N, C-alpha and C positions, 0 to 999 in steps of 0.2 A: 479200602483195599480190595480183597477178594470177597466171595460169597460168605465165607465163614466169619469174616470180620463184620459183615452186615448182621449175621446172626448174633454175634456178641453185642452189637449195638442195640439190637432188638431186646435181648435179655437185659442189658444194662438199663434200657428205658423203663422196663418193668421193675428192675431191681432198685434203681436210684431215684425214680420219680413215681412213687406209688399213686394210683388213681385215688380219687376221693373215696370211692366205695371200698377200696382195699384198706386205705388208712382208717376209715371208719370202723372196719371190722377188727383191726389190729388192737390187741391189748397192750402190746409192748413194741416200741421201736428201738432197735439197737443200731448204734452208729460206730463204725470202725474206719480206720485209715492206715495206709502204709504200703507195703510191698507191691510193686507192679509185677514182680515175679509170680505172685499168687493170683493175680487178677483173673485170668481165664478160668482157673479152678474155682475160685471164690464165686465168680459170676454164676457158674453153673450150679455149684453146691447151694449157695444161698437162694438162688431161684427155686430150686427143688424144695428146700426147707420151707420157704415162704408159702409154697403152694401145697404143703402137707397138712394144713389145718391146725397149726400150732398157735395161731393168733399172734404171730411175730412178723415184723418187717425188718429187713436188714439193709442199711445204707452204708456201703463200703466205698471209700474213695481211694483210688489207685494213685497215690501221691509219692511213693518211694519210701523205702525203709527208714531213712533218716527223718523225713517229715512225719512219718507215722509214729516214731518213737517220741518226737517232740510234742505232737498233738496228744499222745497218750499221757505224757508227763504233765502237760498243761490241763489235762482233764476235759478237753473239748470233745473227746470220743470215749466210748465205752470200752473199746479194745484197740490195740495197735497190732500191726503185723510187720515182721522184719525177717530178712533172710539170714541174719546173724543175731544171736542173742545180745542183749544189752551188755555193754562193757561196764567196768566198775564205776566210771564217772557217770554214765547214764543211769545206772542202777542207784547210785547215791542220790542223784537228783530226783529220781522217781520215789524213793523211800521218803525223802524229805517232803515231797509234795502230797503223797497219798498212802504211804506205808508200804509193806512188802508187796512184791510183784511175783506172779506165777507166770512162767513161760512154757508154752505148750507146743510141741511139734504138730504141725497141721498139714504140711504139704511136702512132697518130694519131687524134685525135677532136675533136669539137666540144663546146663548153659551151653547153647549152641554157638559156634563161631560162624556167623553169617557173613556172606560176601556178595559182591556184585562185580563179576568179571565178564563182560560181554564176550560171547563166542565160546565160552567154556560151559559145557552142559553136564559134565560128570561131577560127582562129589570130589572136590580137591582133597588131597592128603597133605596134612601139615604135621610136622614133628613138634615136640615140645620146644626144642631149640629154635626152630623157624618161627613158631608162633610168638615166643618171647622176643625174638629179634625184630619181628614186625612191630610189636607194640613198644619196643624200646627205640625204634626208629633206625635200626641198623639195616633192615631190609626195606627199601622204599619204592620198589617197582615190581609189578607182577611178573615181569620176565627175568627176575633175579635167578641166577643159577641154582641157588639153594632151594628155591621153590620148584624149579624145573626138574631138578634131580629127584625130587620126591614124587613127581608126576610124569613119568616117561610117556611120550606119545601125545601129551597135551600141548597145544600151541598157545602160548601166552602172548597177549598183546603188550606192546610197549606202553604201559599205563601206570601212572603214579598210584601208589597205595594211599588211601585216605583212611586213617584210623578214627573210628567213631566210638565214643565212650559216653558214659552217663555223666551229665553235668550236675546232677543232684546227688545227695547222700543216698547210696544204693547198696542194698544187701547183695544184689546180683554182682555189683562191682567187687564186693568183699569176696564172694565165692571165686570169681575169676582171678582177682589179684592174689588170693590165697593159693590158688593153683599155680600161678606164675612164680610165686615165692617158693613153692615146693620144688619146681623144676629148673629154676634159673637163679644161681647165686647172685648174678649181677642185678636181676630184678629185686631179689630179696634185700640186697644191700642198698641199692640206690632209689628204689621206689617203695617197695614194701606192700603190706596188706592193709586194706581199709575200705570203708564205705566211700571215702573220697581219697584220691591220691593225686600226685603231680605227674601228669602223663608226659613221657619222654619224647614220643615221636613228634617231629616238627609239623607233621600234617594233621595232628590230632584235633578233632572238633568234638564238642560236647553236645549232647541232646538230653532233654529232660524226660525221664521215664523210659521204660522199655519200649513202649509204643512208638516214641519219637526216634529212638535208636533204630528200630526196625524200619521205620519210614525213611530215615536217612540212608540206610544201607540199600533199601529198595530203589531209591531215587538218584543216588550218586554213583556213577560208574567208577570202579576202582575202590569202592568203600569196603571196609571190613569192620565188624563189630561183634559184640557179644549180647545175646538175647536168650531169654528162657525158651526152651525147645518149642513149646506150644506156639509161640509167636512166629517162629520160622516155619514150622510145619503147616500151620493154618493160614499163612499168608504166602505160601509158595516161594519163600526166600531160600536161595541156595545156602547150604551149610556144609562144613568140612568134616572129613574123617580125621580124628586126632590120634596120634600115636600114643599109646598108653605105656605104663611102666614095664609091661611085658614085651613091648616092641611091636604089638599089633596095632594096626590102624582101625579105629572103631568109630562108627557113627553114633551120635546120640539117638537112642531109641528107648522106648519104655523097658525093653529087655536089658539093654546095656546099663541104663541107670539103675535098674533093680539089681543087676549083678554087682555094681559098685557098692550099693547100700548093703548088700549081703556080706561084703567083706568086713563090715563093722556094724554088727547087729545092735550094739548098745550105744546110744547117744544121749546126751543131756545138755543143759545150757552151758555147762563148763567144759564139755568135751564133745564138740559137734561137727568138726570138720571131717568130710568124707571125700576130699579131693585126692587125686593121684593114688587111688587104691590099687592093690595088686590084682592079678587075675587077667587072663587073656581076653575075656569077653567084656571087661569093664570099660565104661566110658569114664575118662578121668576128671571131668569138670562137672561135679554133681553136688547138690546140697539140699538141706532141709530148710523149710521156713517155719517161723514160730509166731504164735499169737501171744500177746501180752495182756494179762488181766490182773486186776487188783485182787490180792489175797483176801482182803476184808471188803466185801462189796457194800457200798453205802446204801443201796436200795435193795432190800431183800427180794422183792418181786422181780425187778429187772435182773438182779444178780442170779437168781435161780434160772431165769430164761436164758441168760448168757451161758451159764454152765450147761444147760440142756442143749443149746445150740451147738456148742463145741464138742460135747459128748457125741452128738450126731455127726458132726463134721469129721471127727477122727475115727469113726467106726462106719456106720451106714453110708455116710457121705463119701467115703473113700471109693465106693463103687462107681462114682462118677468121674474119678480121676483119669482113668485111661480113656474115657470118652473125649476128653479134652487134652490128651497127650501128656498127662502126668502119670506118676506111678503111685499106686496105693501105698500107704505107710505099711512097712513090715509089722508083723504081729508084735514084735518086741517093742517097737516104737509106739504102736497104739497103746500098749500096756504102760509105757512111760507117760504118754499123754493122759491116760486115765488116772494114774497116780497123781499127776500134777493137778488135774481138775478136782480130784477128791480132796485136795488140801485147801480149796477155796471155801471161805466162810460166807454164808448167805443168811 
């Protein structure tokens, strides 16, 4: 895509395919998989950690939250990452496979509503109702009066809307559908919240991973989809201002995501949703991502390095969040992460 995508690729090449000299120097290799929402932040943070002289290489595969949870349960990775903590069924499967699980908040970001409407150069405004109706399939063309009324002065083409969604189990889908369930009773009743849902819009097409959703939106005129903010900002994809609970139209930015998180300073794996929060400056589609680690580490050496890695990620590593268009974890959430990591036995 753009120049910054090339930078990610360069970082990923170092991150995922270590040179022989790097591998020879490393004492421990840590493998993780899961959330694509996290991938831009993890790529930068793990790159910095691997070059800090800790003797650790990190191989993180951006395969989606659902796949990350499954690979973690199957013990093919040392940690998983998901934008929604494990549900009771997943947790029961994990406990049966490897014992208790510790879930650690690691990243905070916004879900941008990205679109491709030729000839429209401004950030479009979308209300909660209009957004829900687009994804429900009630609004099917960009020149619909409901969209035009929110954007006076904008000339919309007669162009069918193509709804792009994740085809794989996705924590980003969970955050987005959680938001729609908060703002639309029809969505809540007929579709609901989940990592996978049955999409109502007749035009809906699926794409695997946030990277592919971003690609589809970029390449298909009329497309609209949901992506982590970093993907929209760093690939120059247009994204909308969303009307929040206070009635203000707000762009996803590091400031508006931070404002939303500030409305709910305490989160944990049982109480984690921060969508549709109050406050005039808040962006309403926001969420945390979580790392999954075994409470009883089978390998003391690797276990200690894993704890050290994530202690760094949730503290010092947060200094790199804003550099890749994420928001540093609030102090209260860093404290929650520290408590979780302190409970791990190595």
